C-alpha positions in Angstrom: 132.3 126.9 27.9 131.6 124.7 31.0 133.8 125.0 34.1 135.9 122.0 34.8 135.5 120.0 38.0 139.0 121.0 39.1 138.2 124.7 38.6 135.0 124.4 40.5 136.7 122.7 43.4 139.5 125.3 43.4 137.0 128.1 43.4 135.1 126.5 46.2 138.2 126.1 48.3 139.3 129.6 47.6 136.0 131.0 48.7 136.2 129.1 52.0 139.2 131.4 52.8 137.4 134.6 52.0 134.8 136.9 53.7 132.5 139.4 52.0 131.8 143.0 52.8 129.0 144.8 51.0 129.9 148.4 50.1 127.3 150.9 49.1 128.2 153.9 47.0 126.1 156.7 45.4 124.8 156.0 41.9 127.5 156.5 39.4 130.4 156.0 41.8 130.7 152.3 40.9 131.5 153.2 37.3 134.0 155.8 38.5 135.7 153.4 40.9 135.7 150.6 38.3 137.4 153.0 35.7 140.0 153.9 38.3 140.7 150.2 39.0 141.1 149.5 35.3 143.5 152.4 34.9 145.6 151.0 37.7 145.5 147.5 36.2 143.4 146.0 39.0 140.1 144.3 39.4 137.4 146.3 41.2 137.7 144.1 44.3 141.5 144.3 44.2 141.4 148.1 43.9 139.1 148.4 46.9 141.1 146.0 49.0 144.3 147.9 48.2 142.6 151.2 49.1 141.5 149.8 52.5 145.0 148.4 53.2 146.6 151.7 52.4 144.2 153.6 54.7 144.8 151.1 57.5 148.6 151.6 57.0 148.3 155.4 57.0 146.1 155.3 60.2 148.5 153.0 62.0 145.5 150.7 62.6 147.3 147.6 61.3 149.6 147.4 64.3 
């Protein structure tokens, strides 16, 4: 199914507001993390971002 022009533009605009961070994990960890994300009802990206936010909050680094 082709993507509509409106969806393409929306995605393009959304990506302009985002930055990427590449994360490297040992072989097999990606599947483990993906499964944990699915169990929590989140995407892999959402799960990782939530984990980072929680760590920042615990460390007091978000102040």
